[in-house]
C-alpha positions in Angstrom: -8.2 -95.5 -50.4 -9.4 -93.4 -47.4 -12.3 -95.8 -46.6 -10.1 -98.8 -46.8 -7.4 -97.3 -44.7 -10.1 -96.2 -41.8 -11.7 -100.1 -42.2 -7.9 -101.2 -41.3 -7.9 -99.0 -38.5 -11.0 -100.4 -36.9 -9.8 -104.0 -37.4 -6.9 -103.4 -35.9 -8.7 -101.2 -32.9 -11.6 -104.0 -32.5 -9.0 -107.0 -32.1 -7.0 -105.4 -29.7 -9.0 -103.6 -27.0 -11.3 -107.6 -26.5 -10.5 -110.9 -26.0 -10.1 -113.4 -28.6 -13.4 -115.1 -30.1 -11.9 -117.9 -31.0 -11.8 -121.2 -28.9 -9.3 -122.9 -26.3 -7.3 -125.5 -28.4 -7.4 -123.8 -31.6 -4.4 -122.5 -33.6 -3.7 -119.4 -34.8 -3.7 -119.2 -38.3 -2.6 -116.5 -40.9 -5.8 -114.7 -41.3 -7.0 -114.4 -37.2 -7.5 -111.4 -36.1 -5.3 -112.3 -32.7 -2.2 -112.5 -35.3 0.6 -110.5 -34.0 -1.1 -109.4 -30.5 2.1 -108.3 -27.7 2.0 -110.6 -25.3 3.5 -110.3 -21.7 5.2 -113.0 -19.4 2.8 -114.7 -16.5 3.6 -114.2 -13.0 6.4 -116.4 -11.5 5.5 -119.6 -10.5 3.0 -120.3 -12.6 1.7 -124.3 -12.8 -0.1 -127.2 -13.4 -2.2 -128.7 -11.3 -5.0 -131.2 -10.8 -8.0 -131.1 -8.1 -8.0 -134.8 -6.6 -11.9 -135.5 -6.8 -12.0 -138.9 -6.3 -9.4 -141.9 -5.3 -6.0 -140.3 -4.3 -3.5 -140.3 -7.4 -4.2 -138.5 -10.8 -6.4 -140.1 -12.9 -9.0 -139.6 -15.8 -11.3 -138.1 -13.6 -9.2 -135.1 -12.0 -10.0 -132.0 -13.7 -6.5 -129.7 -14.7 -5.8 -126.5 -14.2 -3.2 -124.2 -15.5 -2.9 -122.1 -12.0 -1.4 -118.5 -12.5 0.0 -118.2 -8.9 -0.4 -114.4 -7.9 -2.2 -115.1 -4.8 -3.0 -118.5 -3.4 -0.3 -121.4 -3.3 -1.9 -125.1 -3.1 -5.9 -123.7 -3.8 -7.9 -123.4 -7.3 -7.7 -119.4 -7.7 -9.8 -117.2 -9.5 -8.8 -116.8 -13.5 -7.0 -120.4 -13.4 -7.9 -121.5 -16.3 -9.2 -125.4 -16.9 -7.0 -127.7 -19.1 -10.2 -130.0 -19.2 -13.7 -129.4 -18.3 -15.5 -130.5 -15.0 -19.7 -130.0 -14.7 -20.6 -127.4 -16.9 -17.1 -125.9 -16.9 -16.0 -126.6 -20.9 -11.8 -126.6 -21.6 -10.5 -123.3 -21.9 -13.0 -121.7 -19.2 -11.6 -119.2 -15.9 -12.5 -120.1 -12.6 -14.8 -117.4 -11.2 -15.3 -117.4 -7.3 -18.9 -118.3 -7.3 -17.8 -121.6 -9.5 -17.9 -125.4 -7.7 -13.9 -125.3 -8.1 -13.1 -122.2 -6.6 -10.4 -122.7 -3.2 -10.4 -126.3 -3.9 -7.1 -128.1 -2.9 -4.6 -128.0 -6.0 -2.0 -130.4 -6.6 0.6 -130.1 -8.3 1.3 -132.3 -11.9 4.8 -132.9 -13.2 4.2 -132.1 -16.5 5.7 -130.6 -19.4 4.1 -129.3 -23.0 5.4 -131.0 -26.5 4.2 -131.7 -29.8 3.6 -135.3 -31.5 5.3 -134.9 -35.2 2.4 -136.6 -37.3 4.1 -135.8 -40.7 7.8 -136.6 -39.6 9.1 -133.3 -40.8 11.7 -131.5 -38.7 9.8 -128.8 -37.5 6.7 -128.1 -35.4 3.7 -127.7 -37.9 -0.2 -127.0 -37.9 -1.2 -130.3 -38.2 0.9 -131.4 -35.2 -1.3 -131.6 -32.3 0.2 -130.6 -28.7 0.0 -132.5 -25.6 0.1 -131.8 -21.7 2.4 -134.7 -20.7 2.3 -135.5 -17.3 5.1 -137.7 -15.2 3.7 -138.9 -11.9 4.0 -142.4 -11.8 5.4 -143.3 -8.0 2.7 -145.3 -6.0 3.3 -143.0 -3.6 3.1 -139.5 -5.2 0.3 -138.3 -3.8 2.1 -138.3 0.0 4.9 -136.9 -1.1 3.3 -134.0 -3.3 0.7 -132.9 -0.8 3.0 -132.9 2.0 5.9 -130.9 0.0 3.1 -128.6 -1.3 1.3 -128.2 2.3 5.6 -127.3 3.4 5.4 -125.2 0.2 2.4 -123.0 1.2 3.3 -122.9 5.2 -0.5 -124.3 5.3 -1.7 -128.2 6.8 -4.0 -127.7 3.4 -5.7 -130.3 2.2 -4.5 -133.3 3.7 -2.3 -133.4 7.1 -0.4 -136.9 7.3 0.0 -138.0 11.1 2.3 -140.9 12.9 0.2 -143.9 14.2 0.9 -146.3 16.9 -0.1 -149.0 14.4 -3.3 -150.3 12.5 -4.9 -153.5 14.3 -5.2 -156.1 11.1 -4.0 -156.0 7.9 -4.0 -154.6 4.1 -2.9 -156.0 1.1 0.4 -156.4 3.3 1.3 -152.6 3.6 3.3 -151.9 6.7 2.4 -148.0 6.5 0.2 -146.2 9.1 -0.2 -143.2 8.2 -3.8 -141.6 7.7 -4.8 -138.0 6.6 -7.5 -135.8 7.7 -9.9 -135.6 4.5 -13.0 -133.5 4.5 -15.7 -136.0 3.7 -17.9 -135.4 0.4 -21.0 -133.9 0.7 -22.5 -133.9 -2.6 -23.0 -131.3 -5.5 -20.1 -132.7 -7.8 -21.6 -134.6 -10.7 -18.3 -136.7 -11.7 -18.8 -139.4 -13.9 -17.5 -143.3 -13.2 -17.2 -142.6 -9.6 -18.5 -144.3 -6.2 -19.6 -142.5 -3.1 -18.9 -144.7 -0.4 -20.5 -144.6 3.3 -19.7 -145.4 6.5 -21.6 -146.5 9.8 -20.9 -143.2 11.5 -22.5 -141.3 8.3 -18.9 -140.1 7.1 -18.9 -140.3 3.2 -15.9 -140.4 0.2 -15.9 -140.3 -3.4 -13.8 -142.5 -5.2 -12.9 -143.7 -8.9 -13.2 -147.1 -7.9 -15.5 -150.5 -8.1 -16.2 -151.0 -4.2 -16.6 -154.2 -3.6 -20.2 -154.8 -1.6 -19.7 -151.8 0.1 -20.4 -153.1 3.4 -18.0 -151.0 6.3 -16.3 -153.8 7.9 -14.4 -153.5 11.7 -10.6 -153.4 10.7 -9.1 -152.7 14.2 -8.0 -150.0 16.4 -5.9 -147.0 15.8 -5.3 -144.7 19.0 -7.9 -146.2 20.5 -11.1 -145.8 17.9 -12.1 -147.9 15.8 -11.2 -148.6 12.2 -13.3 -149.8 9.3 -12.5 -150.6 6.2 -14.6 -150.8 2.5 -12.7 -152.9 -0.1 -12.3 -151.7 -3.6 -10.6 -153.0 -7.5 -8.2 -150.5 -6.9 -7.4 -149.8 -3.1 -8.9 -150.4 0.6 -10.5 -147.4 2.3 -9.9 -147.0 5.9 -11.7 -144.6 8.2 -11.5 -143.9 11.8 -14.9 -143.5 12.9 -16.5 -140.4 14.5 -13.1 -138.5 12.7 -12.3 -137.3 9.4 -9.1 -139.4 9.3 -8.9 -142.1 6.2 -6.4 -143.9 4.8 -6.3 -145.4 1.5 -4.1 -148.2 0.9 -3.3 -148.4 -3.5 -2.7 -151.2 -4.8 1.1 -150.9 -6.2 1.1 -150.8 -9.9 3.7 -149.9 -12.4 7.3 -149.0 -12.0 9.3 -146.1 -10.7 9.1 -142.3 -13.0 11.3 -142.3 -16.0 12.0 -139.1 -15.6 13.7 -137.1 -13.2 13.9 -133.0 -13.1 17.6 -133.0 -13.5 16.9 -135.3 -17.0 14.2 -132.1 -17.8 16.6 -129.7 -19.0 18.0 -131.7 -21.7 16.0 -133.0 -24.0 18.8 -135.5 -25.4 18.9 -136.9 -21.3 15.5 -137.9 -21.5 14.8 -141.9 -22.1 12.5 -142.3 -25.1 10.0 -144.5 -23.0 9.4 -141.1 -21.3 8.0 -138.8 -23.9 5.2 -141.4 -25.1 1.5 -140.5 -24.3 0.1 -141.6 -21.6 -3.1 -142.8 -20.1 -4.2 -139.0 -18.6 -2.0 -137.3 -20.8 -4.2 -133.8 -21.8 -4.6 -132.9 -25.9 -4.6 -129.1 -25.7 -5.8 -129.1 -29.0 -7.3 -131.1 -31.8 -6.1 -134.6 -32.9 -8.2 -136.4 -35.8 -10.6 -137.4 -33.8 -10.4 -136.0 -30.5 -11.1 -132.5 -29.1 -8.7 -130.4 -26.9 -9.4 -130.4 -23.3 -9.7 -134.6 -23.6 -8.0 -136.8 -21.7 -5.6 -139.9 -23.3 -7.3 -143.3 -22.6 -6.7 -146.7 -22.8 -6.4 -147.8 -26.6 -6.9 -144.1 -27.8 -5.1 -143.8 -31.4 -2.6 -141.8 -29.7 -1.7 -143.8 -27.1 1.8 -144.6 -26.9 3.2 -142.5 -30.0 6.3 -140.4 -29.3 6.5 -137.4 -28.3 8.9 -134.7 -29.8 11.7 -133.0 -27.3 12.9 -130.5 -26.0 9.5 -129.7 -24.4 7.6 -126.0 -25.1 7.2 -125.4 -21.4 8.1 -127.3 -18.1 5.9 -127.5 -14.9 8.3 -129.3 -12.8 9.6 -129.1 -9.0 12.8 -127.9 -10.4 14.0 -126.9 -14.0 10.1 -125.0 -14.7 10.2 -123.4 -17.9 7.0 -121.4 -18.4 8.3 -118.5 -20.7 6.3 -119.4 -23.6 3.2 -119.3 -21.7 1.8 -115.9 -22.4 -0.8 -113.8 -22.1 -2.5 -110.6 -24.1 -2.9 -107.9 -21.6 -7.1 -106.9 -23.4 -7.7 -104.5 -20.7 -3.9 -103.0 -20.4 -3.8 -102.8 -16.6 -0.5 -104.9 -16.9 -1.8 -107.8 -14.8 -2.9 -111.2 -15.8 -6.7 -111.2 -15.2 -10.4 -112.5 -16.5 -10.5 -110.8 -19.7 -7.2 -111.8 -20.8 -6.3 -114.4 -23.6 -3.7 -116.9 -22.7 -0.9 -118.5 -25.3 1.2 -121.1 -25.8 3.6 -118.9 -28.1 5.7 -120.8 -30.1 6.8 -120.3 -32.1 7.5 -116.7 -30.3 7.3 -114.4 -33.9 10.1 -111.6 -31.9 12.7 -112.1 -29.3 9.7 -110.1 -26.8 6.6 -112.3 -28.0 3.4 -112.0 -30.5 1.2 -113.6 -31.2 2.2 -115.9 -34.1 1.2 -118.8 -36.3 0.9 -121.9 -34.9 0.7 -120.6 -31.9 -2.4 -122.6 -29.4 -5.0 -120.7 -27.6 -4.9 -121.9 -24.2 -8.5 -120.0 -23.0 -11.3 -119.7 -24.7 -14.0 -116.4 -24.7 -14.6 -114.9 -21.9 -17.9 -113.3 -21.3 -17.6 -109.4 -20.5 -17.7 -110.2 -16.9 -16.8 -112.7 -14.3 -19.8 -112.7 -12.5 
């Protein structure tokens, strides 16, 4: 009897003193060692964002992050959690100071966490997959989001939008003459299905597009400087020679967003069409045929399936709710940091929040040190 008691104490100590060995996107089961751990709320300002590595706008190649906003607003920070993979970093891994995505620009991704009711029961079950469902469907979303984010952070940040005296030339009927200052692509990042385009002054840009010809053409004059254009299927790419100023004139597709922030606070107010699983939504746990951390692409079996409402969590410019995004304080220092495990704490178990069956693990196992 004493041996059994001592063994139980050792198991309890090992489960609370060290981080979880369970993978990202797995669900907590009744026999798991992290069951019953106390959880703590993430800092105010926790958000979901993406690093735009190609053509402006959120697409399948942009890595997505859970950004724990303690210090750096608008930049990927240490201990942010990758919800999708990039290079050799898997979903659920944490950003460290030496990683390629450290301090890269982060754009808010208006999104919610919802589940897909596979069996049609009245509750959230172990079999039900969970998704990060995004709502940015306005064609000018990037311009608006990046400008607002720059104002919020008090920085010019990644994009500096400037007015102009007009572009001599033309582009798919667009009347906008806004250019933004963008750091040129210098290599060192492997991203599938992207193209590197280069203008005659050596300026390079990474785009998620099929380039037509790839030879720069003179498009006109902007503020006395020569502007070149390279045509793609999705957009025309303009560059002011001998500067870092660029302009991407995208083809307008789609319609207005089906969700506004005010409607997000009431599940009944959200259009059912707005809750359909969309291209580039992120799977936060495994489905019968897909792994956690993968994005929904066209013709996937779960595309256009109806998600349940209300959401477990909301990452919106207003009406955000991250109360169920909680962490276990592995090292007991009362702040979220590298060794701590992150959970989607639904159901929460108690009013204070403990790890409960059917919680989703939002981070994977970590090394003993972030170095």
